[in-house]
N, CA, C and O atoms as a GROMACS GRO file, in nm:
protein
  616
    1MET      N    1   2.848   2.178   1.647
    1MET     CA    2   2.738   2.086   1.631
    1MET      C    3   2.674   2.098   1.493
    1MET      O    4   2.639   1.998   1.431
    2LYS      N    5   2.658   2.224   1.444
    2LYS     CA    6   2.600   2.243   1.311
    2LYS      C    7   2.686   2.178   1.204
    2LYS      O    8   2.634   2.124   1.106
    3ALA      N    9   2.817   2.184   1.221
    3ALA     CA   10   2.907   2.123   1.123
    3ALA      C   11   2.890   1.971   1.121
    3ALA      O   12   2.892   1.909   1.014
    4LEU      N   13   2.872   1.912   1.238
    4LEU     CA   14   2.852   1.767   1.246
    4LEU      C   15   2.721   1.728   1.178
    4LEU      O   16   2.716   1.632   1.101
    5ILE      N   17   2.616   1.804   1.207
    5ILE     CA   18   2.486   1.776   1.144
    5ILE      C   19   2.496   1.791   0.993
    5ILE      O   20   2.441   1.709   0.920
    6ALA      N   21   2.566   1.893   0.946
    6ALA     CA   22   2.583   1.913   0.802
    6ALA      C   23   2.660   1.797   0.739
    6ALA      O   24   2.627   1.754   0.629
    7ARG      N   25   2.762   1.746   0.807
    7ARG     CA   26   2.839   1.633   0.754
    7ARG      C   27   2.754   1.506   0.750
    7ARG      O   28   2.756   1.432   0.652
    8VAL      N   29   2.678   1.483   0.856
    8VAL     CA   30   2.590   1.366   0.859
    8VAL      C   31   2.485   1.378   0.749
    8VAL      O   32   2.459   1.282   0.676
    9ASP      N   33   2.424   1.496   0.738
    9ASP     CA   34   2.326   1.520   0.633
    9ASP      C   35   2.387   1.498   0.495
    9ASP      O   36   2.321   1.446   0.405
   10GLY      N   37   2.513   1.537   0.478
   10GLY     CA   38   2.581   1.522   0.350
   10GLY      C   39   2.596   1.377   0.308
   10GLY      O   40   2.608   1.348   0.189
   11VAL      N   41   2.594   1.286   0.404
   11VAL     CA   42   2.602   1.144   0.375
   11VAL      C   43   2.463   1.080   0.370
   11VAL      O   44   2.431   1.006   0.277
   12VAL      N   45   2.380   1.111   0.471
   12VAL     CA   46   2.252   1.044   0.486
   12VAL      C   47   2.151   1.087   0.379
   12VAL      O   48   2.083   1.002   0.320
   13ILE      N   49   2.141   1.214   0.353
   13ILE     CA   50   2.038   1.263   0.260
   13ILE      C   51   2.059   1.211   0.118
   13ILE      O   52   1.962   1.166   0.057
   14PRO      N   53   2.180   1.213   0.062
   14PRO     CA   54   2.196   1.150  -0.070
   14PRO      C   55   2.162   1.001  -0.070
   14PRO      O   56   2.106   0.950  -0.167
   15PHE      N   57   2.196   0.932   0.037
   15PHE     CA   58   2.161   0.790   0.049
   15PHE      C   59   2.009   0.773   0.045
   15PHE      O   60   1.959   0.688  -0.028
   16LEU      N   61   1.938   0.853   0.122
   16LEU     CA   62   1.791   0.845   0.125
   16LEU      C   63   1.732   0.879  -0.011
   16LEU      O   64   1.636   0.815  -0.054
   17ARG      N   65   1.788   0.980  -0.078
   17ARG     CA   66   1.737   1.018  -0.210
   17ARG      C   67   1.758   0.905  -0.310
   17ARG      O   68   1.673   0.882  -0.397
   18ARG      N   69   1.869   0.836  -0.299
   18ARG     CA   70   1.899   0.728  -0.393
   18ARG      C   71   1.816   0.604  -0.366
   18ARG      O   72   1.767   0.540  -0.459
   19TRP      N   73   1.799   0.568  -0.239
   19TRP     CA   74   1.739   0.439  -0.206
   19TRP      C   75   1.597   0.447  -0.151
   19TRP      O   76   1.533   0.342  -0.135
   20GLY      N   77   1.545   0.564  -0.122
   20GLY     CA   78   1.411   0.576  -0.063
   20GLY      C   79   1.301   0.521  -0.152
   20GLY      O   80   1.221   0.439  -0.107
   21ILE      N   81   1.295   0.566  -0.277
   21ILE     CA   82   1.187   0.522  -0.366
   21ILE      C   83   1.201   0.375  -0.403
   21ILE      O   84   1.101   0.302  -0.400
   22PRO      N   85   1.321   0.327  -0.439
   22PRO     CA   86   1.330   0.182  -0.466
   22PRO      C   87   1.289   0.097  -0.346
   22PRO      O   88   1.222  -0.005  -0.362
   23THR      N   89   1.328   0.139  -0.227
   23THR     CA   90   1.290   0.064  -0.106
   23THR      C   91   1.140   0.069  -0.085
   23THR      O   92   1.078  -0.031  -0.047
   24LEU      N   93   1.081   0.184  -0.108
   24LEU     CA   94   0.935   0.198  -0.095
   24LEU      C   95   0.863   0.109  -0.196
   24LEU      O   96   0.766   0.042  -0.162
   25ARG      N   97   0.911   0.108  -0.320
   25ARG     CA   98   0.850   0.026  -0.425
   25ARG      C   99   0.861  -0.123  -0.393
   25ARG      O  100   0.763  -0.196  -0.408
   26ILE      N  101   0.977  -0.167  -0.348
   26ILE     CA  102   0.996  -0.308  -0.315
   26ILE      C  103   0.914  -0.344  -0.191
   26ILE      O  104   0.860  -0.454  -0.183
   27SER      N  105   0.906  -0.255  -0.095
   27SER     CA  106   0.824  -0.281   0.024
   27SER      C  107   0.678  -0.299  -0.013
   27SER      O  108   0.612  -0.391   0.036
   28LEU      N  109   0.628  -0.214  -0.100
   28LEU     CA  110   0.490  -0.230  -0.149
   28LEU      C  111   0.475  -0.363  -0.221
   28LEU      O  112   0.374  -0.432  -0.203
   29ALA      N  113   0.574  -0.399  -0.302
   29ALA     CA  114   0.569  -0.526  -0.375
   29ALA      C  115   0.559  -0.643  -0.278
   29ALA      O  116   0.478  -0.734  -0.298
   30VAL      N  117   0.641  -0.642  -0.176
   30VAL     CA  118   0.640  -0.751  -0.078
   30VAL      C  119   0.504  -0.762  -0.011
   30VAL      O  120   0.449  -0.872   0.001
   31VAL      N  121   0.450  -0.650   0.032
   31VAL     CA  122   0.319  -0.651   0.098
   31VAL      C  123   0.212  -0.706   0.005
   31VAL      O  124   0.132  -0.790   0.046
   32PHE      N  125   0.210  -0.660  -0.119
   32PHE     CA  126   0.106  -0.704  -0.211
   32PHE      C  127   0.121  -0.851  -0.249
   32PHE      O  128   0.021  -0.923  -0.255
   33VAL      N  129   0.243  -0.896  -0.274
   33VAL     CA  130   0.262  -1.038  -0.308
   33VAL      C  131   0.224  -1.124  -0.188
   33VAL      O  132   0.155  -1.225  -0.204
   34TRP      N  133   0.269  -1.087  -0.070
   34TRP     CA  134   0.244  -1.167   0.049
   34TRP      C  135   0.095  -1.174   0.082
   34TRP      O  136   0.039  -1.282   0.098
   35PHE      N  137   0.031  -1.056   0.093
   35PHE     CA  138  -0.112  -1.053   0.126
   35PHE      C  139  -0.194  -1.122   0.018
   35PHE      O  140  -0.290  -1.194   0.049
   36GLY      N  141  -0.157  -1.101  -0.109
   36GLY     CA  142  -0.229  -1.164  -0.218
   36GLY      C  143  -0.214  -1.316  -0.217
   36GLY      O  144  -0.312  -1.388  -0.238
   37ALA      N  145  -0.092  -1.364  -0.192
   37ALA     CA  146  -0.068  -1.508  -0.189
   37ALA      C  147  -0.150  -1.574  -0.078
   37ALA      O  148  -0.201  -1.684  -0.096
   38LEU      N  149  -0.161  -1.507   0.036
   38LEU     CA  150  -0.242  -1.562   0.146
   38LEU      C  151  -0.388  -1.578   0.102
   38LEU      O  152  -0.454  -1.675   0.140
   39LYS      N  153  -0.437  -1.484   0.023
   39LYS     CA  154  -0.575  -1.494  -0.027
   39LYS      C  155  -0.588  -1.608  -0.129
   39LYS      O  156  -0.687  -1.682  -0.129
   40VAL      N  157  -0.488  -1.621  -0.215
   40VAL     CA  158  -0.492  -1.725  -0.318
   40VAL      C  159  -0.497  -1.864  -0.255
   40VAL      O  160  -0.573  -1.950  -0.301
   41VAL      N  161  -0.418  -1.887  -0.152
   41VAL     CA  162  -0.414  -2.020  -0.091
   41VAL      C  163  -0.520  -2.038   0.018
   41VAL      O  164  -0.529  -2.144   0.079
   42GLY      N  165  -0.598  -1.934   0.043
   42GLY     CA  166  -0.712  -1.947   0.135
   42GLY      C  167  -0.678  -1.940   0.282
   42GLY      O  168  -0.753  -1.992   0.365
   43VAL      N  169  -0.567  -1.877   0.318
   43VAL     CA  170  -0.530  -1.869   0.459
   43VAL      C  171  -0.519  -1.724   0.508
   43VAL      O  172  -0.461  -1.699   0.614
   44SER      N  173  -0.572  -1.631   0.434
   44SER     CA  174  -0.567  -1.490   0.474
   44SER      C  175  -0.661  -1.467   0.592
   44SER      O  176  -0.773  -1.518   0.594
   45PRO      N  177  -0.616  -1.390   0.691
   45PRO     CA  178  -0.704  -1.359   0.803
   45PRO      C  179  -0.818  -1.262   0.768
   45PRO      O  180  -0.906  -1.237   0.850
   46VAL      N  181  -0.816  -1.207   0.647
   46VAL     CA  182  -0.919  -1.110   0.609
   46VAL      C  183  -1.025  -1.167   0.516
   46VAL      O  184  -1.106  -1.092   0.462
   47VAL      N  185  -1.025  -1.299   0.496
   47VAL     CA  186  -1.124  -1.360   0.406
   47VAL      C  187  -1.266  -1.324   0.449
   47VAL      O  188  -1.347  -1.282   0.366
   48ASP      N  189  -1.296  -1.339   0.577
   48ASP     CA  190  -1.431  -1.309   0.625
   48ASP      C  191  -1.464  -1.161   0.611
   48ASP      O  192  -1.576  -1.124   0.578
   49LEU      N  193  -1.366  -1.075   0.637
   49LEU     CA  194  -1.387  -0.931   0.625
   49LEU      C  195  -1.417  -0.895   0.480
   49LEU      O  196  -1.510  -0.818   0.453
   50VAL      N  197  -1.340  -0.949   0.387
   50VAL     CA  198  -1.364  -0.923   0.244
   50VAL      C  199  -1.501  -0.976   0.204
   50VAL      O  200  -1.578  -0.907   0.138
   51ALA      N  201  -1.531  -1.099   0.245
   51ALA     CA  202  -1.659  -1.161   0.210
   51ALA      C  203  -1.776  -1.080   0.265
   51ALA      O  204  -1.878  -1.065   0.198
   52SER      N  205  -1.763  -1.029   0.386
   52SER     CA  206  -1.870  -0.950   0.446
   52SER      C  207  -1.884  -0.813   0.380
   52SER      O  208  -1.994  -0.758   0.373
   53THR      N  209  -1.774  -0.759   0.334
   53THR     CA  210  -1.777  -0.626   0.274
   53THR      C  211  -1.837  -0.629   0.135
   53THR      O  212  -1.923  -0.547   0.103
   54VAL      N  213  -1.794  -0.723   0.053
   54VAL     CA  214  -1.850  -0.735  -0.082
   54VAL      C  215  -1.942  -0.857  -0.085
   54VAL      O  216  -1.920  -0.953  -0.158
   55TYR      N  217  -2.044  -0.850  -0.002
   55TYR     CA  218  -2.138  -0.960   0.021
   55TYR      C  219  -2.214  -1.002  -0.104
   55TYR      O  220  -2.268  -1.112  -0.108
   56TRP      N  221  -2.219  -0.917  -0.205
   56TRP     CA  222  -2.294  -0.947  -0.326
   56TRP      C  223  -2.214  -1.032  -0.426
   56TRP      O  224  -2.264  -1.069  -0.532
   57VAL      N  225  -2.088  -1.064  -0.389
   57VAL     CA  226  -2.003  -1.146  -0.476
   57VAL      C  227  -1.966  -1.273  -0.400
   57VAL      O  228  -1.942  -1.270  -0.280
   58ASP      N  229  -1.961  -1.384  -0.470
   58ASP     CA  230  -1.926  -1.513  -0.411
   58ASP      C  231  -1.779  -1.511  -0.366
   58ASP      O  232  -1.689  -1.503  -0.449
   59PRO      N  233  -1.754  -1.520  -0.235
   59PRO     CA  234  -1.616  -1.512  -0.185
   59PRO      C  235  -1.529  -1.631  -0.228
   59PRO      O  236  -1.406  -1.620  -0.226
   60ASP      N  237  -1.590  -1.742  -0.265
   60ASP     CA  238  -1.513  -1.859  -0.306
   60ASP      C  239  -1.427  -1.832  -0.430
   60ASP      O  240  -1.320  -1.890  -0.446
   61TRP      N  241  -1.475  -1.743  -0.516
   61TRP     CA  242  -1.392  -1.707  -0.632
   61TRP      C  243  -1.336  -1.566  -0.618
   61TRP      O  244  -1.227  -1.538  -0.669
   62PHE      N  245  -1.410  -1.477  -0.549
   62PHE     CA  246  -1.366  -1.337  -0.542
   62PHE      C  247  -1.238  -1.320  -0.461
   62PHE      O  248  -1.147  -1.249  -0.504
   63VAL      N  249  -1.230  -1.382  -0.345
   63VAL     CA  250  -1.113  -1.363  -0.259
   63VAL      C  251  -0.986  -1.415  -0.327
   63VAL      O  252  -0.886  -1.344  -0.329
   64PRO      N  253  -0.987  -1.537  -0.384
   64PRO     CA  254  -0.867  -1.580  -0.456
   64PRO      C  255  -0.835  -1.492  -0.578
   64PRO      O  256  -0.719  -1.466  -0.607
   65ALA      N  257  -0.939  -1.446  -0.648
   65ALA     CA  258  -0.916  -1.358  -0.764
   65ALA      C  259  -0.854  -1.227  -0.720
   65ALA      O  260  -0.764  -1.175  -0.785
   66LEU      N  261  -0.903  -1.173  -0.608
   66LEU     CA  262  -0.844  -1.052  -0.552
   66LEU      C  263  -0.698  -1.078  -0.516
   66LEU      O  264  -0.611  -0.993  -0.538
   67GLY      N  265  -0.672  -1.194  -0.462
   67GLY     CA  266  -0.534  -1.232  -0.428
   67GLY      C  267  -0.444  -1.236  -0.551
   67GLY      O  268  -0.330  -1.190  -0.546
   68VAL      N  269  -0.495  -1.291  -0.660
   68VAL     CA  270  -0.417  -1.296  -0.784
   68VAL      C  271  -0.386  -1.154  -0.832
   68VAL      O  272  -0.274  -1.126  -0.872
   69VAL      N  273  -0.486  -1.066  -0.826
   69VAL     CA  274  -0.464  -0.927  -0.866
   69VAL      C  275  -0.356  -0.865  -0.778
   69VAL      O  276  -0.267  -0.796  -0.828
   70GLU      N  277  -0.362  -0.889  -0.647
   70GLU     CA  278  -0.262  -0.833  -0.556
   70GLU      C  279  -0.123  -0.888  -0.586
   70GLU      O  280  -0.026  -0.813  -0.584
   71VAL      N  281  -0.113  -1.017  -0.614
   71VAL     CA  282   0.017  -1.076  -0.649
   71VAL      C  283   0.070  -1.012  -0.779
   71VAL      O  284   0.189  -0.981  -0.788
   72LEU      N  285  -0.017  -0.992  -0.876
   72LEU     CA  286   0.026  -0.930  -1.002
   72LEU      C  287   0.070  -0.784  -0.979
   72LEU      O  288   0.167  -0.739  -1.038
   73VAL      N  289  -0.002  -0.713  -0.894
   73VAL     CA  290   0.038  -0.576  -0.859
   73VAL      C  291   0.178  -0.579  -0.795
   73VAL      O  292   0.265  -0.501  -0.832
   74GLY      N  293   0.197  -0.668  -0.701
   74GLY     CA  294   0.327  -0.680  -0.635
   74GLY      C  295   0.438  -0.715  -0.732
   74GLY      O  296   0.547  -0.660  -0.725
   75ALA      N  297   0.410  -0.809  -0.823
   75ALA     CA  298   0.511  -0.848  -0.922
   75ALA      C  299   0.544  -0.732  -1.015
   75ALA      O  300   0.660  -0.710  -1.049
   76GLY      N  301   0.442  -0.658  -1.056
   76GLY     CA  302   0.465  -0.541  -1.141
   76GLY      C  303   0.548  -0.436  -1.071
   76GLY      O  304   0.636  -0.374  -1.132
   77LEU      N  305   0.521  -0.415  -0.943
   77LEU     CA  306   0.601  -0.320  -0.866
   77LEU      C  307   0.747  -0.367  -0.855
   77LEU      O  308   0.840  -0.289  -0.874
   78ALA      N  309   0.764  -0.494  -0.825
   78ALA     CA  310   0.899  -0.548  -0.808
   78ALA      C  311   0.979  -0.537  -0.936
   78ALA      O  312   1.097  -0.504  -0.934
   79ALA      N  313   0.914  -0.566  -1.049
   79ALA     CA  314   0.984  -0.568  -1.177
   79ALA      C  315   0.981  -0.433  -1.249
   79ALA      O  316   1.044  -0.417  -1.354
   80ARG      N  317   0.909  -0.337  -1.194
   80ARG     CA  318   0.891  -0.205  -1.257
   80ARG      C  319   0.829  -0.218  -1.396
   80ARG      O  320   0.866  -0.147  -1.489
   81LEU      N  321   0.734  -0.311  -1.408
   81LEU     CA  322   0.667  -0.333  -1.535
   81LEU      C  323   0.526  -0.275  -1.531
   81LEU      O  324   0.450  -0.301  -1.438
   82GLY      N  325   0.493  -0.197  -1.631
   82GLY     CA  326   0.358  -0.142  -1.641
   82GLY      C  327   0.318  -0.063  -1.518
   82GLY      O  328   0.204  -0.074  -1.472
   83LEU      N  329   0.410   0.016  -1.464
   83LEU     CA  330   0.383   0.082  -1.336
   83LEU      C  331   0.259   0.172  -1.337
   83LEU      O  332   0.189   0.181  -1.237
   84ARG      N  333   0.232   0.236  -1.447
   84ARG     CA  334   0.112   0.322  -1.452
   84ARG      C  335  -0.014   0.240  -1.429
   84ARG      O  336  -0.099   0.276  -1.348
   85LEU      N  337  -0.025   0.129  -1.500
   85LEU     CA  338  -0.141   0.041  -1.483
   85LEU      C  339  -0.140  -0.025  -1.346
   85LEU      O  340  -0.243  -0.032  -1.279
   86VAL      N  341  -0.025  -0.072  -1.305
   86VAL     CA  342  -0.012  -0.138  -1.174
   86VAL      C  343  -0.055  -0.043  -1.062
   86VAL      O  344  -0.130  -0.082  -0.973
   87LEU      N  345  -0.007   0.080  -1.068
   87LEU     CA  346  -0.042   0.176  -0.962
   87LEU      C  347  -0.188   0.217  -0.969
   87LEU      O  348  -0.249   0.246  -0.866
   88PHE      N  349  -0.246   0.220  -1.088
   88PHE     CA  350  -0.389   0.248  -1.101
   88PHE      C  351  -0.471   0.136  -1.036
   88PHE      O  352  -0.564   0.163  -0.961
   89VAL      N  353  -0.435   0.011  -1.065
   89VAL     CA  354  -0.505  -0.103  -1.005
   89VAL      C  355  -0.484  -0.104  -0.854
   89VAL      O  356  -0.577  -0.131  -0.779
   90LEU      N  357  -0.362  -0.074  -0.810
   90LEU     CA  358  -0.334  -0.066  -0.666
   90LEU      C  359  -0.425   0.039  -0.601
   90LEU      O  360  -0.484   0.013  -0.496
   91ALA      N  361  -0.435   0.155  -0.663
   91ALA     CA  362  -0.518   0.262  -0.607
   91ALA      C  363  -0.665   0.219  -0.600
   91ALA      O  364  -0.733   0.245  -0.500
   92LEU      N  365  -0.715   0.155  -0.705
   92LEU     CA  366  -0.853   0.107  -0.703
   92LEU      C  367  -0.874   0.006  -0.590
   92LEU      O  368  -0.973   0.013  -0.517
   93GLN      N  369  -0.780  -0.087  -0.577
   93GLN     CA  370  -0.792  -0.189  -0.473
   93GLN      C  371  -0.788  -0.125  -0.335
   93GLN      O  372  -0.866  -0.160  -0.246
   94MET      N  373  -0.697  -0.031  -0.317
   94MET     CA  374  -0.686   0.038  -0.187
   94MET      C  375  -0.814   0.116  -0.156
   94MET      O  376  -0.866   0.110  -0.044
   95LEU      N  377  -0.864   0.188  -0.254
   95LEU     CA  378  -0.988   0.263  -0.233
   95LEU      C  379  -1.104   0.168  -0.201
   95LEU      O  380  -1.190   0.201  -0.120
   96GLY      N  381  -1.105   0.053  -0.265
   96GLY     CA  382  -1.208  -0.047  -0.238
   96GLY      C  383  -1.206  -0.096  -0.095
   96GLY      O  384  -1.310  -0.131  -0.039
   97THR      N  385  -1.088  -0.100  -0.035
   97THR     CA  386  -1.080  -0.148   0.103
   97THR      C  387  -1.155  -0.056   0.199
   97THR      O  388  -1.201  -0.099   0.304
   98PHE      N  389  -1.168   0.070   0.161
   98PHE     CA  390  -1.236   0.165   0.250
   98PHE      C  391  -1.387   0.147   0.251
   98PHE      O  392  -1.457   0.208   0.332
   99LEU      N  393  -1.439   0.061   0.160
   99LEU     CA  394  -1.582   0.029   0.164
   99LEU      C  395  -1.624  -0.027   0.300
   99LEU      O  396  -1.737  -0.008   0.344
  100VAL      N  397  -1.532  -0.096   0.364
  100VAL     CA  398  -1.565  -0.159   0.492
  100VAL      C  399  -1.611  -0.055   0.595
  100VAL      O  400  -1.695  -0.085   0.679
  101PHE      N  401  -1.556   0.066   0.589
  101PHE     CA  402  -1.599   0.171   0.683
  101PHE      C  403  -1.744   0.209   0.660
  101PHE      O  404  -1.818   0.235   0.755
  102ALA      N  405  -1.786   0.213   0.534
  102ALA     CA  406  -1.923   0.252   0.502
  102ALA      C  407  -2.021   0.136   0.518
  102ALA      O  408  -2.133   0.154   0.565
  103LEU      N  409  -1.977   0.016   0.479
  103LEU     CA  410  -2.069  -0.098   0.477
  103LEU      C  411  -2.071  -0.177   0.608
  103LEU      O  412  -2.171  -0.242   0.639
  104LEU      N  413  -1.963  -0.172   0.683
  104LEU     CA  414  -1.955  -0.249   0.808
  104LEU      C  415  -1.902  -0.163   0.923
  104LEU      O  416  -1.801  -0.199   0.984
  105PRO      N  417  -1.967  -0.053   0.952
  105PRO     CA  418  -1.914   0.033   1.059
  105PRO      C  419  -1.909  -0.037   1.194
  105PRO      O  420  -1.825  -0.004   1.278
  106ASP      N  421  -1.997  -0.134   1.216
  106ASP     CA  422  -1.996  -0.206   1.343
  106ASP      C  423  -1.871  -0.294   1.356
  106ASP      O  424  -1.832  -0.331   1.467
  107VAL      N  425  -1.809  -0.327   1.244
  107VAL     CA  426  -1.687  -0.408   1.244
  107VAL      C  427  -1.563  -0.320   1.257
  107VAL      O  428  -1.461  -0.365   1.310
  108THR      N  429  -1.570  -0.197   1.210
  108THR     CA  430  -1.450  -0.112   1.206
  108THR      C  431  -1.442  -0.010   1.320
  108THR      O  432  -1.334   0.041   1.350
  109PHE      N  433  -1.556   0.020   1.381
  109PHE     CA  434  -1.557   0.120   1.489
  109PHE      C  435  -1.610   0.059   1.618
  109PHE      O  436  -1.707  -0.018   1.616
  110GLN      N  437  -1.548   0.093   1.729
  110GLN     CA  438  -1.595   0.047   1.860
  110GLN      C  439  -1.714   0.131   1.903
  110GLN      O  440  -1.708   0.254   1.901
  111ASP      N  441  -1.819   0.067   1.942
  111ASP     CA  442  -1.939   0.134   1.994
  111ASP      C  443  -1.993   0.241   1.900
  111ASP      O  444  -2.053   0.339   1.945
  112GLY      N  445  -1.972   0.223   1.769
  112GLY     CA  446  -2.021   0.320   1.672
  112GLY      C  447  -1.945   0.451   1.670
  112GLY      O  448  -1.986   0.544   1.600
  113ASN      N  449  -1.837   0.461   1.744
  113ASN     CA  450  -1.759   0.584   1.752
  113ASN      C  451  -1.651   0.582   1.644
  113ASN      O  452  -1.560   0.499   1.650
  114PRO      N  453  -1.658   0.673   1.546
  114PRO     CA  454  -1.561   0.672   1.437
  114PRO      C  455  -1.418   0.708   1.480
  114PRO      O  456  -1.325   0.693   1.402
  115LEU      N  457  -1.401   0.755   1.602
  115LEU     CA  458  -1.267   0.784   1.651
  115LEU      C  459  -1.204   0.664   1.722
  115LEU      O  460  -1.084   0.664   1.751
  116LYS      N  461  -1.287   0.562   1.749
  116LYS     CA  462  -1.237   0.442   1.818
  116LYS      C  463  -1.238   0.324   1.721
  116LYS      O  464  -1.340   0.259   1.702
  117LEU      N  465  -1.124   0.299   1.661
  117LEU     CA  466  -1.114   0.192   1.562
  117LEU      C  467  -1.100   0.056   1.629
  117LEU      O  468  -1.044   0.043   1.738
  118THR      N  469  -1.152  -0.045   1.562
  118THR     CA  470  -1.128  -0.183   1.600
  118THR      C  471  -0.998  -0.228   1.532
  118THR      O  472  -0.936  -0.151   1.458
  119ILE      N  473  -0.958  -0.352   1.556
  119ILE     CA  474  -0.840  -0.406   1.487
  119ILE      C  475  -0.863  -0.403   1.337
  119ILE      O  476  -0.774  -0.367   1.260
  120GLU      N  477  -0.983  -0.440   1.294
  120GLU     CA  478  -1.015  -0.437   1.152
  120GLU      C  479  -1.009  -0.294   1.097
  120GLU      O  480  -0.960  -0.270   0.987
  121GLY      N  481  -1.060  -0.201   1.175
  121GLY     CA  482  -1.056  -0.061   1.134
  121GLY      C  483  -0.913  -0.010   1.119
  121GLY      O  484  -0.882   0.060   1.023
  122GLU      N  485  -0.827  -0.047   1.213
  122GLU     CA  486  -0.687  -0.007   1.204
  122GLU      C  487  -0.621  -0.072   1.083
  122GLU      O  488  -0.543  -0.008   1.012
  123PHE      N  489  -0.652  -0.199   1.059
  123PHE     CA  490  -0.596  -0.271   0.945
  123PHE      C  491  -0.630  -0.200   0.814
  123PHE      O  492  -0.545  -0.186   0.727
  124VAL      N  493  -0.753  -0.154   0.801
  124VAL     CA  494  -0.795  -0.088   0.679
  124VAL      C  495  -0.739   0.054   0.672
  124VAL      O  496  -0.695   0.097   0.566
  125LEU      N  497  -0.740   0.126   0.782
  125LEU     CA  498  -0.693   0.264   0.782
  125LEU      C  499  -0.546   0.276   0.742
  125LEU      O  500  -0.507   0.375   0.681
  126LYS      N  501  -0.465   0.175   0.776
  126LYS     CA  502  -0.324   0.180   0.739
  126LYS      C  503  -0.306   0.180   0.589
  126LYS      O  504  -0.198   0.210   0.539
  127ASN      N  505  -0.411   0.146   0.515
  127ASN     CA  506  -0.402   0.150   0.370
  127ASN      C  507  -0.382   0.292   0.317
  127ASN      O  508  -0.340   0.310   0.202
  128LEU      N  509  -0.412   0.392   0.399
  128LEU     CA  510  -0.379   0.530   0.360
  128LEU      C  511  -0.229   0.543   0.337
  128LEU      O  512  -0.186   0.613   0.245
  129VAL      N  513  -0.149   0.478   0.420
  129VAL     CA  514  -0.004   0.484   0.406
  129VAL      C  515   0.040   0.412   0.279
  129VAL      O  516   0.127   0.460   0.207
  130LEU      N  517  -0.021   0.296   0.250
  130LEU     CA  518   0.013   0.224   0.127
  130LEU      C  519  -0.024   0.307   0.005
  130LEU      O  520   0.050   0.310  -0.093
  131LEU      N  521  -0.137   0.374   0.010
  131LEU     CA  522  -0.180   0.459  -0.100
  131LEU      C  523  -0.084   0.577  -0.118
  131LEU      O  524  -0.047   0.610  -0.231
  132ALA      N  525  -0.043   0.638  -0.009
  132ALA     CA  526   0.054   0.748  -0.017
  132ALA      C  527   0.188   0.699  -0.071
  132ALA      O  528   0.252   0.769  -0.150
  133ALA      N  529   0.230   0.581  -0.029
  133ALA     CA  530   0.355   0.524  -0.079
  133ALA      C  531   0.346   0.501  -0.230
  133ALA      O  532   0.441   0.528  -0.304
  134ALA      N  533   0.231   0.452  -0.275
  134ALA     CA  534   0.211   0.431  -0.419
  134ALA      C  535   0.216   0.563  -0.495
  134ALA      O  536   0.264   0.568  -0.608
  135MET      N  537   0.166   0.669  -0.434
  135MET     CA  538   0.172   0.801  -0.498
  135MET      C  539   0.317   0.846  -0.515
  135MET      O  540   0.352   0.902  -0.620
  136VAL      N  541   0.400   0.823  -0.415
  136VAL     CA  542   0.542   0.860  -0.424
  136VAL      C  543   0.609   0.778  -0.534
  136VAL      O  544   0.686   0.832  -0.614
  137VAL      N  545   0.582   0.650  -0.536
  137VAL     CA  546   0.639   0.565  -0.642
  137VAL      C  547   0.590   0.614  -0.778
  137VAL      O  548   0.669   0.621  -0.872
  138GLY      N  549   0.463   0.647  -0.788
  138GLY     CA  550   0.409   0.697  -0.914
  138GLY      C  551   0.474   0.826  -0.959
  138GLY      O  552   0.492   0.849  -1.078
  139ALA      N  553   0.510   0.911  -0.864
  139ALA     CA  554   0.575   1.037  -0.898
  139ALA      C  555   0.714   1.016  -0.958
  139ALA      O  556   0.769   1.107  -1.019
  140SER      N  557   0.770   0.897  -0.940
  140SER     CA  558   0.904   0.869  -0.992
  140SER      C  559   0.902   0.806  -1.130
  140SER      O  560   1.007   0.782  -1.189
  141ILE      N  561   0.783   0.779  -1.184
  141ILE     CA  562   0.774   0.716  -1.316
  141ILE      C  563   0.835   0.808  -1.421
  141ILE      O  564   0.812   0.929  -1.422
  142GLY      N  565   0.912   0.747  -1.508
  142GLY     CA  566   0.972   0.823  -1.616
  142GLY      C  567   1.104   0.887  -1.582
  142GLY      O  568   1.164   0.956  -1.664
  143SER      N  569   1.151   0.865  -1.461
  143SER     CA  570   1.280   0.919  -1.422
  143SER      C  571   1.357   0.810  -1.349
  143SER      O  572   1.299   0.712  -1.303
  144PRO      N  573   1.487   0.827  -1.339
  144PRO     CA  574   1.562   0.728  -1.261
  144PRO      C  575   1.507   0.722  -1.120
  144PRO      O  576   1.444   0.816  -1.073
  145GLU      N  577   1.530   0.610  -1.054
  145GLU     CA  578   1.477   0.593  -0.918
  145GLU      C  579   1.554   0.675  -0.817
  145GLU      O  580   1.608   0.623  -0.719
  146VAL      N  581   1.560   0.804  -0.842
  146VAL     CA  582   1.622   0.895  -0.749
  146VAL      C  583   1.524   1.012  -0.735
  146VAL      O  584   1.481   1.070  -0.834
  147LEU      N  585   1.490   1.044  -0.613
  147LEU     CA  586   1.400   1.155  -0.590
  147LEU      C  587   1.478   1.284  -0.603
  147LEU      O  588   1.570   1.310  -0.524
  148VAL      N  589   1.444   1.364  -0.701
  148VAL     CA  590   1.512   1.490  -0.721
  148VAL      C  591   1.434   1.597  -0.646
  148VAL      O  592   1.315   1.616  -0.669
  149VAL      N  593   1.504   1.665  -0.558
  149VAL     CA  594   1.440   1.768  -0.477
  149VAL      C  595   1.512   1.899  -0.504
  149VAL      O  596   1.634   1.904  -0.511
  150ASP      N  597   1.434   2.003  -0.517
  150ASP     CA  598   1.491   2.136  -0.533
  150ASP      C  599   1.575   2.167  -0.410
  150ASP      O  600   1.523   2.168  -0.298
  151GLN      N  601   1.701   2.191  -0.429
  151GLN     CA  602   1.793   2.211  -0.318
  151GLN      C  603   1.754   2.328  -0.227
  151GLN      O  604   1.780   2.326  -0.107
  152GLU      N  605   1.690   2.429  -0.285
  152GLU     CA  606   1.652   2.544  -0.203
  152GLU      C  607   1.534   2.514  -0.112
  152GLU      O  608   1.518   2.578  -0.008
  153SER      N  609   1.453   2.417  -0.150
  153SER     CA  610   1.337   2.385  -0.066
  153SER      C  611   1.370   2.276   0.036
  153SER      O  612   1.292   2.250   0.126
  154ALA      N  613   1.486   2.213   0.021
  154ALA     CA  614   1.525   2.105   0.112
  154ALA      C  615   1.578   2.159   0.242
  154ALA      O  616   1.615   2.082   0.331
   0.00000   0.00000   0.00000
């Protein structure tokens, strides 16, 4: 059984090392372009959530502008252009989404309980995964899109 696992690992692990980061980068690009485009054309389901969270800014221009930024982030990720700046803007945007927890706890938590998320709360919390994915992509800047792992620690 150990020999079979070693043979499978010998095929699967190099494949994952080669394609994991590019797939992660393209997945982030798709999410950002798609979500951003929905904001630009005014059909995003989060327009009201964004407007309520950043209530001090006119949503008529802010939501589409945010969408344009998201589309540009996605395009930069897809094309691997300006990744340092793109990932910085992505991180700022992601961190900004967490404002909803502080500013609208009644929208993100059920009955005021921070352990019981609403749909909106779950939607925002998943941004932790997008942020972590961006960190992995950022760690690959300046090297080929292959994750190099110390063989002894693997």
